[in-house]
C-alpha distance (Angstrom), angle and dihedral (degrees) to the residues before:
residue distance angle dihedral
M1 . . .
T2 3.78 . .
S3 3.77 124.7 .
F4 3.81 90.4 -117.0
H5 3.81 91.1 53.5
Q6 3.81 91.7 49.4
K7 3.80 91.7 49.6
H8 3.78 90.6 48.7
Q9 3.81 91.0 51.9
I10 3.80 90.9 50.2
M11 3.80 91.5 50.2
E12 3.80 91.0 49.9
S13 3.79 92.0 50.1
L14 3.81 90.4 51.7
D15 3.80 88.9 59.2
F16 3.80 89.1 67.3
L17 3.81 95.0 56.0
D18 3.77 124.1 94.1
H19 3.81 121.3 -125.8
H20 3.82 95.1 -91.9
Q21 3.82 93.0 49.4
T22 3.80 91.1 47.2
E23 3.80 91.1 53.0
K24 3.81 90.8 50.6
V25 3.81 91.0 51.3
L26 3.81 92.1 48.2
T27 3.80 91.5 48.7
Y28 3.81 90.0 51.3
V29 3.82 93.2 48.4
R30 3.79 91.4 48.1
S31 3.80 90.9 51.2
L32 3.80 89.6 52.8
A33 3.79 91.4 50.8
R34 3.79 91.8 46.9
S35 3.81 93.9 49.8
R36 3.82 89.9 49.9
Q37 3.80 90.5 51.8
E38 3.81 91.0 48.6
E39 3.80 90.2 50.4
M40 3.81 91.6 50.6
S41 3.81 90.6 47.6
H42 3.81 90.3 51.3
Q43 3.81 91.5 49.5
N44 3.82 91.3 50.0
L45 3.81 91.2 49.3
K46 3.81 90.6 49.2
R47 3.82 91.6 48.5
E48 3.82 91.8 51.0
A49 3.81 91.8 47.7
L50 3.80 91.4 52.4
K51 3.81 90.4 49.8
E52 3.81 90.4 53.1
I53 3.81 91.3 48.5
R54 3.81 91.0 51.1
L55 3.80 90.9 49.9
A56 3.81 91.2 48.6
L57 3.80 91.8 51.3
G58 3.77 92.7 49.6
K59 3.76 131.0 -125.6
D60 3.81 96.6 -76.6
R61 3.82 94.4 52.4
T62 3.79 124.6 64.9
L63 3.76 135.2 -178.6
K64 3.78 115.4 -96.6
P65 3.80 116.8 -137.8
F66 3.79 111.1 -96.8
F67 3.79 96.0 -151.6
């Protein structure tokens, strides 16, 4: 099943929902998008912090795995 076909099926199923149900679905989808953005932001922050730590340690020293 193609992505376009799946999206089309989802859009058709939304036509059968009343206003309240549609709002609940939209709220849920927005929360998923927001949590994904927060996760990406956290990963970027972590990546930048590790870069700064590596620079502070110098090129000849590296972090040893803790676990």
